[in-house]
KEVOMI-583985 format. One line per 10 residues: for each residue x, y, z of N, C-alpha, C, O. Coordinates in steps of 0.02 Angstrom, whole numbers, plus 50000, padded with zeros to 5 digits. Atoms other than C-alpha are relative to their C-alpha. Example, Ala and Ser with C-alpha at 12.3 -4.5 7.8 and 13.67 -1.06 7.14 Angstrom:
BEGIN
50045 49941 50000 50615 49775 50390 50045 50060 50000 50097 50059 50033 ~ 49958 49941 49997 50684 49947 50357 49961 50055 50037 49986 50110 50045
//
This chain:
BEGIN
49983 49986 49944 51109 48766 48369 49961 50055 50036 49978 50076 50091 ~ 50045 49964 49956 50972 48881 48414 49953 49961 50030 49927 49981 50082 ~ 50057 50044 49987 50849 48732 48429 50044 49979 50081 50013 49972 50134 ~ 49970 50037 49938 50984 48667 48566 50006 50051 50055 50008 50032 50114 ~ 49981 49951 49947 51013 48825 48659 49951 49996 50064 49974 50001 50120 ~ 50035 50016 49937 50859 48797 48773 50018 49954 50043 50024 49962 50103 ~ 49977 50054 49954 50912 48631 48821 50060 50012 50036 50060 49996 50095 ~ 49924 49985 49975 51098 48683 48859 49984 50046 50066 50013 50036 50120 ~ 50002 49954 49946 51027 48829 48969 49961 49965 50045 49976 49974 50104 ~ 50025 50018 49943 50904 48728 49056 50045 49941 50037 50040 49936 50098
49941 50046 49967 51047 48585 49095 50041 50048 50047 50061 50024 50100 ~ 49946 49970 49957 51156 48732 49169 49958 50056 50052 49985 50100 50085 ~ 50030 49955 49954 51018 48819 49263 50011 49999 50065 50015 49943 50089 ~ 49979 50009 49924 51057 48866 49449 49937 49985 50036 49888 50009 50009 ~ 50040 50007 49961 50943 48810 49576 49967 50082 50027 50005 50130 50026 ~ 50026 49939 49977 50825 48959 49644 50032 50008 50075 50044 49967 50119 ~ 49953 49991 49925 50912 49042 49790 49954 49997 50055 49894 50009 50047 ~ 50046 50002 49929 50845 49022 49971 49971 50068 50012 49914 50070 50035 ~ 50035 49928 49980 50805 49206 49994 50022 50046 49937 50062 50029 49894 ~ 49993 49939 50048 50804 49368 49886 50000 50063 50054 49967 50063 50107
50003 49939 49960 50839 49538 49959 49988 50064 49951 50036 50076 49915 ~ 50003 49940 50052 50781 49695 49852 49990 50063 50030 49990 50065 50092 ~ 50006 49939 49972 50756 49873 49878 49966 50052 49945 49990 50049 49888 ~ 50026 49947 50035 50646 50020 49799 50003 50055 50011 50008 50063 50072 ~ 50011 49927 49993 50637 50207 49782 49963 50036 49954 49962 50012 49898 ~ 50035 49967 50043 50530 50332 49703 50000 50080 50020 50009 50093 50079 ~ 50024 49927 49988 50497 50531 49696 49946 50008 49963 49942 49989 49905 ~ 50063 49989 50013 50325 50584 49686 49972 50064 50017 49991 50097 50065 ~ 50015 49928 49977 50229 50738 49680 49940 50013 50048 49917 50066 50069 ~ 50053 50016 49927 50101 50683 49809 49998 49932 50017 49999 49883 49981
50004 50070 49984 50092 50550 49920 49922 49991 50009 49896 50033 50045 ~ 50060 50003 49982 49909 50486 49916 49987 49933 50028 50010 49883 50001 ~ 50009 50061 49967 49843 50357 50038 49923 49989 49977 49887 50037 49989 ~ 50069 50021 50019 49670 50277 49969 49971 50071 49982 49920 50095 50007 ~ 50026 49946 50029 49645 50426 49888 50005 50080 50027 49980 50129 49999 ~ 49999 49939 49957 49690 50569 50019 50066 50020 49985 50105 49976 49966 ~ 49927 49978 49993 49850 50667 50016 50038 49989 50071 49999 49985 50119 ~ 49950 50016 49936 49976 50636 50161 50058 50046 50011 50092 50050 50062 ~ 49944 49941 50005 50094 50772 50114 49977 50073 49991 50019 50113 49969 ~ 50029 49952 50011 49977 50917 50109 50007 50025 49909 50015 50082 49890
49995 49985 50068 49985 50903 49914 50073 50015 49983 50085 50049 49933 ~ 49925 49966 50019 50176 50932 49911 50043 49927 49977 50013 49874 49979 ~ 49950 50054 50036 50314 50807 49838 50015 49952 50071 50010 49969 50130 ~ 49990 50048 49940 50358 50642 49941 50058 49961 49961 50053 49958 49900 ~ 49949 50038 50010 50518 50536 49921 49973 49930 50033 49946 49934 50088 ~ 50020 50071 49973 50477 50352 49960 50048 49936 49986 50070 49931 49929 ~ 49957 50055 50015 50582 50191 49974 49985 49936 50059 49948 49939 50108 ~ 50019 50061 49960 50581 50021 50055 50049 49945 49974 50078 49948 49919 ~ 49971 50074 49992 50665 49846 50077 49966 49940 50006 49929 49935 50054 ~ 50051 50058 49979 50586 49677 50060 50055 49931 49997 50101 49923 49957
49961 50068 49988 50665 49508 50108 49943 49941 49986 49890 49934 50018 ~ 50059 50056 50018 50573 49353 50020 50042 49939 50004 50098 49932 49977 ~ 49970 50071 49997 50611 49174 50066 49969 49952 49950 49908 49956 49941 ~ 50030 50040 50064 50581 49046 49922 49935 49955 50032 49890 49932 49996 ~ 50064 50035 49976 50454 48959 50040 49941 50032 49985 49890 49999 49973 ~ 50052 49956 50006 50341 49106 50018 49991 50056 50047 49956 50105 50035 ~ 50003 49955 49948 50369 49195 50180 50037 50064 49979 50084 50060 49941 ~ 49963 49926 50018 50422 49394 50166 49999 50034 50060 49963 50017 50106 ~ 50015 49946 49954 50452 49538 50273 50034 50059 49956 50072 50053 49908 ~ 49998 49946 50037 50462 49711 50225 49997 50066 50029 49962 50074 50079
50007 49949 49968 50486 49881 50261 49986 50063 49945 50021 50061 49895 ~ 50015 49937 50050 50419 50051 50161 50013 50065 50038 50022 50055 50099 ~ 49988 49947 49973 50448 50228 50208 49976 50066 49955 49989 50063 49895 ~ 50011 49940 50028 50383 50406 50159 49994 50061 50035 49961 50059 50087 ~ 50025 49934 49966 50371 50577 50214 49944 50019 50000 49912 50014 49947 ~ 50076 49979 50002 50205 50649 50275 50006 50066 50021 50063 50090 50027 ~ 50005 49930 49977 50152 50822 50334 49991 50003 50077 49944 49971 50100 ~ 49996 50003 49935 50180 50851 50511 49928 50013 50035 49908 49981 50084 ~ 50060 49978 49968 50013 50938 50545 49952 49938 50002 49909 49936 50047 ~ 50056 50049 50019 49912 50781 50486 50026 49944 50047 49984 49900 50056
49990 50055 49961 50016 50661 50608 50028 50020 50068 50073 49989 50096 ~ 49966 49984 49938 50045 50759 50765 50052 50005 50009 50070 49985 50065 ~ 49919 49990 49993 50218 50796 50749 50053 49963 49952 50111 49978 49940 ~ 49957 50047 50041 50275 50661 50639 50004 50014 49929 49958 50028 49891 ~ 49978 49972 50076 50368 50696 50476 50009 49937 49969 50008 49944 49908 ~ 49992 50063 50031 50394 50504 50433 49940 49947 50001 49911 49942 50055 ~ 50033 50073 49987 50283 50347 50407 50050 49952 49973 50089 49957 49926 ~ 49944 50050 50012 50373 50193 50418 49946 49943 49997 49898 49949 50035 ~ 50058 50047 50013 50265 50046 50369 50053 49938 50005 50111 49939 49982 ~ 49951 50056 49985 50329 49864 50430 49937 49948 49983 49878 49956 50001
50048 50055 50018 50240 49711 50362 50037 49931 49981 50094 49930 49960 ~ 49980 50069 50013 50258 49520 50340 49940 49950 49976 49881 49962 49989 ~ 50063 50046 50031 50153 49377 50255 50037 49949 49974 50097 49938 49985 ~ 49985 50068 50037 50158 49221 50150 49957 50015 49941 49903 50045 49942 ~ 50027 50003 50073 50121 49207 49964 50018 49940 49984 50072 49917 50003 ~ 49999 50055 50037 50091 49055 49866 49957 50012 49942 49915 50056 49936 ~ 50029 49999 50077 50037 49015 49682 49981 49942 49980 50020 49915 49940 ~ 50030 50060 50035 49929 48861 49645 49974 50011 49949 49915 50029 49944 ~ 50018 49990 50068 49935 48868 49465 50001 50071 49984 50049 50101 50008 ~ 49992 49942 50010 49890 49042 49395 49977 50056 50036 49977 50114 50015
50022 49955 49967 49823 49120 49527 50048 50009 50059 50084 49964 50081 ~ 49941 49985 49948 49928 49204 49662 49966 50012 50067 49914 50044 50063 ~ 50040 49974 49933 49873 49222 49854 50053 50036 50050 50112 50020 50050 ~ 49952 49963 49958 49952 49337 49980 49951 50006 50072 49890 50012 50071 ~ 50031 49971 49943 49911 49368 50165 50048 50010 50055 50098 49975 50057 ~ 49956 49976 49959 49991 49455 50311 49971 50052 50049 49913 50055 50068 ~ 50012 49956 49949 50008 49595 50432 50036 50069 49979 50095 50069 49959 ~ 49966 49948 50012 50041 49772 50403 49989 50048 50053 49933 50057 50076 ~ 50016 49953 49938 50084 49908 50543 50039 50071 49967 50091 50076 49935 ~ 49983 49920 50019 50098 50103 50512 50028 50019 50065 50001 50007 50119
49974 49979 49940 50219 50180 50628 50022 50071 49973 50040 50077 49915 ~ 49992 49921 50004 50248 50382 50639 50040 50018 50064 50011 50031 50116 ~ 49977 49979 49968 50382 50421 50729 50006 50074 50034 50010 50123 49997 ~ 50018 49933 49988 50369 50569 50854 49934 50017 50007 49918 50068 50037 ~ 50074 49974 50004 50182 50567 50826 49973 50006 50080 49977 49958 50118 ~ 50030 49997 49927 50104 50625 50994 50056 50024 50050 50034 50038 50105 ~ 49958 49970 49971 50258 50686 51066 49987 50071 50045 50016 50085 50097 ~ 50008 49935 49964 50198 50853 51121 49910 50001 50040 49871 50048 50048 ~ 50056 50015 49962 50045 50776 51213 49936 49985 49964 49884 49970 49992 ~ 50060 50022 50036 49930 50745 51071 49990 49933 49981 50036 49894 49994
50011 50070 50003 49855 50585 51019 50065 49966 49949 50085 49989 49896 ~ 49958 50043 50047 49981 50461 50951 49977 49960 49962 49938 49917 49983 ~ 50031 50029 50062 49947 50396 50785 50035 49935 49991 50095 49934 50006 ~ 49970 50069 50033 49989 50219 50725 49929 49960 49977 49870 49972 49989 ~ 50076 50046 50015 49875 50076 50644 50027 49936 49981 50083 49929 49958 ~ 49975 50064 50020 49882 49897 50616 49937 49968 49954 49877 49979 49961 ~ 50048 50022 50045 49806 49798 50475 50005 49918 49990 50062 49895 49984 ~ 49987 50056 50033 49776 49619 50430 49979 49992 49928 49924 50013 49911 ~ 50023 50007 50066 49767 49580 50254 50012 49934 49958 50059 49895 49967 ~ 50006 50062 50037 49716 49446 50122 49975 50021 49925 49924 50052 49910
50027 49989 50074 49720 49449 49926 50031 49960 49952 50081 49926 49967 ~ 49996 50043 50047 49723 49367 49759 50026 50038 49944 50021 50099 49950 ~ 49985 49994 50056 49790 49390 49595 49999 49966 49941 50015 49907 49950 ~ 50000 50035 50039 49773 49335 49428 50009 50041 49938 49977 50093 49929 ~ 49986 49963 50060 49850 49386 49252 50007 50078 50038 50030 50087 50094 ~ 49989 49940 49986 49846 49574 49263 49958 50041 50039 49958 50102 50039 ~ 50053 49977 49942 49712 49598 49395 50013 49976 50073 50043 49923 50079 ~ 49984 50015 49941 49721 49595 49584 49953 50027 50039 49926 50079 50022 ~ 50046 49966 49953 49613 49623 49728 50038 49974 50082 50067 49920 50090 ~ 49977 50004 49934 49663 49645 49929 49953 50029 50036 49926 50080 50016
50031 49985 49952 49568 49658 50078 50034 50018 50062 50068 49974 50087 ~ 49978 49975 49948 49621 49756 50220 49956 50008 50067 49903 50039 50062 ~ 50047 49997 49947 49550 49741 50401 50037 50036 50053 50097 50023 50057 ~ 49969 49962 49951 49594 49857 50544 50001 49961 50073 49944 49948 50093 ~ 49989 50026 49939 49648 49774 50713 50012 50046 50052 50015 50024 50109 ~ 49999 49956 49962 49669 49937 50789 49946 50053 49996 49900 50042 49957 ~ 50045 49936 50014 49570 50106 50803 50034 50018 49934 50093 50009 49920 ~ 49979 49966 50073 49580 50184 50628 50050 50054 49999 50026 50111 50001 ~ 49957 49946 50000 49733 50288 50625 49993 50039 50073 50012 50098 50079 ~ 50021 49958 49923 49680 50337 50823 49932 50035 49993 49912 50072 50038
50059 49952 50022 49521 50408 50744 49955 49980 50068 49953 49920 50082 ~ 50057 50000 49953 49394 50421 50891 50040 49964 50067 49999 49942 50107 ~ 49952 50023 49943 49532 50356 51029 49972 50042 50056 49970 50104 50054 ~ 50025 49977 49933 49452 50376 51212 49937 50033 49982 49920 50068 50030 ~ 50058 49975 49998 49284 50438 51144 49950 49948 50017 49961 49890 49998 ~ 50047 50043 49965 49133 50358 51229 49953 49979 49945 49919 50019 49912 ~ 50052 50032 50054 49034 50232 51111 50026 50004 49941 49988 50001 49892 ~ 49978 50001 50072 49156 50243 50970 50049 49946 50001 50084 49936 50051 ~ 49945 50065 50017 49262 50094 50909 50015 49992 49931 49981 49954 49897 ~ 49996 50006 50067 49335 50114 50746 50038 49936 49980 50052 49930 49921
49973 50060 50016 49417 49942 50753 49959 49963 49956 49900 49968 49969 ~ 50043 50035 50038 49349 49829 50615 49999 50036 49939 49973 50004 49893 ~ 49997 49975 50060 49375 49957 50477 50023 49954 49948 50063 49908 49958 ~ 49970 50046 50075 49407 49877 50305 50014 50050 49937 49994 50105 49919 ~ 49996 49964 50074 49462 49925 50148 50021 49962 49936 50073 49930 49931 ~ 50002 50055 50054 49436 49837 49982 50050 50036 49937 50040 50093 49916 ~ 49939 49961 50062 49591 49876 49837 50001 49948 49942 50014 49888 49940 ~ 50019 50041 50081 49556 49824 49659 50052 50031 49954 50054 50092 49947 ~ 49953 49965 50036 49700 49845 49545 49998 49967 49922 49960 49920 49913 ~ 49999 50018 50067 49731 49814 49355 50052 50037 49972 50061 50096 49987
49953 49971 50048 49874 49839 49229 50004 49971 49940 49999 49910 49934 ~ 50011 50024 50068 49875 49825 49048 50057 50015 49962 50062 50076 49949 ~ 49938 49992 50044 50042 49812 48942 49971 50044 49925 49927 50021 49889 ~ 50017 49956 50061 50020 49946 48797 50047 49973 49933 50031 49926 49896 ~ 49945 50015 50039 50176 49942 48686 50067 50045 50010 50064 50102 50034 ~ 49941 49972 49991 50355 49990 48688 50018 50023 50067 50046 50078 50070 ~ 49998 49972 49928 50364 50008 48884 49948 50023 50031 49950 50021 50092 ~ 50071 49971 49981 50195 50083 48908 49963 49947 50028 49959 49891 50004 ~ 50047 50037 49964 50078 50017 49034 49942 50045 50027 49951 50101 50051 ~ 50072 49958 49981 49893 50077 49074 49989 49952 50082 49990 49891 50093
50028 50034 49949 49842 50056 49256 49934 50031 50026 49917 50086 50005 ~ 50062 49989 49972 49684 50071 49348 49985 49970 50072 50004 49914 50088 ~ 50011 50017 49915 49625 50062 49542 49933 50020 50014 49907 50066 49984 ~ 50061 49988 49978 49470 50065 49617 50009 49971 50076 50033 49915 50085 ~ 50001 50022 49933 49455 50056 49813 49943 50032 50042 49923 50090 50033 ~ 50057 49979 49951 49317 50065 49952 50026 49986 50070 50047 49933 50092 ~ 49976 50009 49930 49361 50111 50127 49920 50006 50053 49878 50051 50053 ~ 50064 49991 49950 49219 50078 50260 50044 50013 50077 50093 49980 50092 ~ 49979 49984 49945 49259 50153 50427 49948 49995 50043 49894 50021 50032 ~ 50056 50018 49948 49169 50087 50584 50003 50059 50042 50051 50092 50063
50003 49936 49948 49090 50218 50689 50022 50072 49972 50031 50122 50007 ~ 49968 49927 50016 49151 50362 50577 49965 50046 50015 49989 50088 50053 ~ 50051 49935 49976 49009 50480 50596 50004 50013 50077 50007 50068 50105 ~ 50001 49996 49916 49010 50444 50782 50064 50033 50022 50065 50074 50068 ~ 49930 49957 49989 49203 50500 50776 50004 50063 49971 50056 50095 49981 ~ 50005 49930 50031 49157 50658 50679 50014 50004 49940 50048 50053 49923 ~ 49971 50007 50068 49180 50608 50503 49922 50019 49962 49870 50007 49994 ~ 50059 49973 50039 49042 50671 50384 49968 49926 49962 49913 49927 49935 ~ 50026 50055 50035 49018 50491 50314 50040 49930 50033 50094 49932 50064 ~ 49966 50057 49977 49061 50316 50359 50042 49953 49947 50077 49905 49965
49966 50022 50063 49131 50265 50186 50029 50060 49947 50004 50115 49934 ~ 49984 49961 50082 49222 50340 50032 50035 49953 49953 50080 49918 49977 ~ 49963 50017 50063 49283 50273 49873 50050 50045 49969 50049 50107 49968 ~ 49950 49965 50031 49434 50307 49783 50018 49976 49927 50006 49917 49914 ~ 49974 50033 50061 49502 50285 49608 50058 50023 49956 50081 50080 49963 ~ 49927 49959 50039 49655 50314 49488 49997 49973 49930 49968 49922 49912 ~ 49991 50019 50083 49687 50300 49305 50059 50028 49982 50068 50088 49990 ~ 49945 49966 50021 49853 50319 49239 50045 49963 49954 50021 49909 49937 ~ 49951 50029 50035 50006 50267 49133 50067 49997 50026 50081 50045 50062 ~ 49944 50006 49981 50180 50209 49168 50044 49994 49936 50018 49972 49884
49960 50025 50047 50333 50197 49059 50077 49973 50025 50112 50012 50058 ~ 49945 50042 49975 50481 50081 49098 50054 50028 49957 50058 50018 49896 ~ 49936 49961 50015 50641 50184 49076 50059 49946 50029 50080 49950 50086 ~ 49944 50030 49957 50779 50048 49101 49990 49985 50071 50031 50008 50111 ~ 50014 50013 49933 50701 49979 49262 49974 50049 50043 49949 50031 50096 ~ 50024 49940 49952 50652 50152 49336 49920 50014 49960 49912 50006 49899 ~ 50061 50006 50035 50466 50179 49300 49972 50083 49997 49974 50113 50051 ~ 50032 49934 49999 50389 50355 49257 49930 49991 49990 49906 49952 49950 ~ 50077 49993 50014 50211 50389 49269 49956 50052 50021 49981 50099 50052 ~ 50064 49932 49996 50049 50509 49285 49942 49963 49996 49922 49923 49953
50065 50030 49994 49891 50470 49360 49951 50054 50015 49971 50107 50037 ~ 50058 49957 49992 49721 50557 49374 49961 49952 50067 49936 49896 50058 ~ 50036 50028 49957 49651 50518 49550 49938 50041 50035 49927 50101 50035 ~ 50066 49970 49972 49487 50537 49642 49972 49977 50053 49986 49919 50070 ~ 50039 50031 49950 49377 50517 49781 49926 50021 49998 49906 50070 49966 ~ 50073 49987 50000 49191 50511 49816 49973 50053 50059 49916 50077 50062 ~ 50005 49954 49948 49206 50620 49968 50060 50055 49999 50116 50036 49980 ~ 49940 49954 50005 49317 50776 49979 50009 50011 50076 49961 50028 50111 ~ 49961 49985 49940 49424 50793 50139 49950 49965 50062 49932 49992 50114 ~ 50025 50037 49940 49335 50654 50237 50038 50007 50060 50013 50033 50110
49961 50006 49930 49470 50632 50365 50059 50028 49988 50085 50022 49933 ~ 49928 49970 50007 49634 50730 50401 50045 49963 50050 50100 49984 50070 ~ 49944 50050 49949 49709 50589 50519 50000 50035 50072 49977 50008 50122 ~ 49982 49978 49942 49755 50707 50647 49947 50013 50045 49891 50028 50023 ~ 50066 49983 49950 49648 50732 50815 50046 50046 50054 50019 50072 50103
//
């Protein structure tokens, strides 16, 4: 009976659904974006929704509270993205577009902050790599300044996760941010690296985690102008 069970299950298996719709939510002690706090080292509640078609196309939205002083009056970040995923063999590929929107940013006459990036990535087993390329000014940095163009800034995102035992997983991350004309826009450097080492624990579908995060430059940019 045990040997026949997989055959029976295969015969009764339902076809893959045309699409899936899923959601996520999380509470964090700090919201770090590429190594830098977006909430002034205060807690963040985050969540989003994802729609995926079996052909590989997908759309999604992700949201988090942010510190108003960093985003010229905005207290919320809303990310909208869409792309296409495919997996020839053991390697998965992903490409798409990501737009960062901050409601009420710039409402009091200050610079309106938003950002748009194209991305392309690949994954194999426990490791993944993704490259983001800015098609707008880098979060409005240098907007209107003569001779400054922060379009074309890019970010390399490397990640790895290694299962340990009994629901525990070790996670590691390294990122490299290059900001076009960063010094001309008033930054102390044109690039910065960030890293993260941590562990997560799967608690019946919810993840508990803790990480140590660092950057090679302190307070490189504070977003708001």
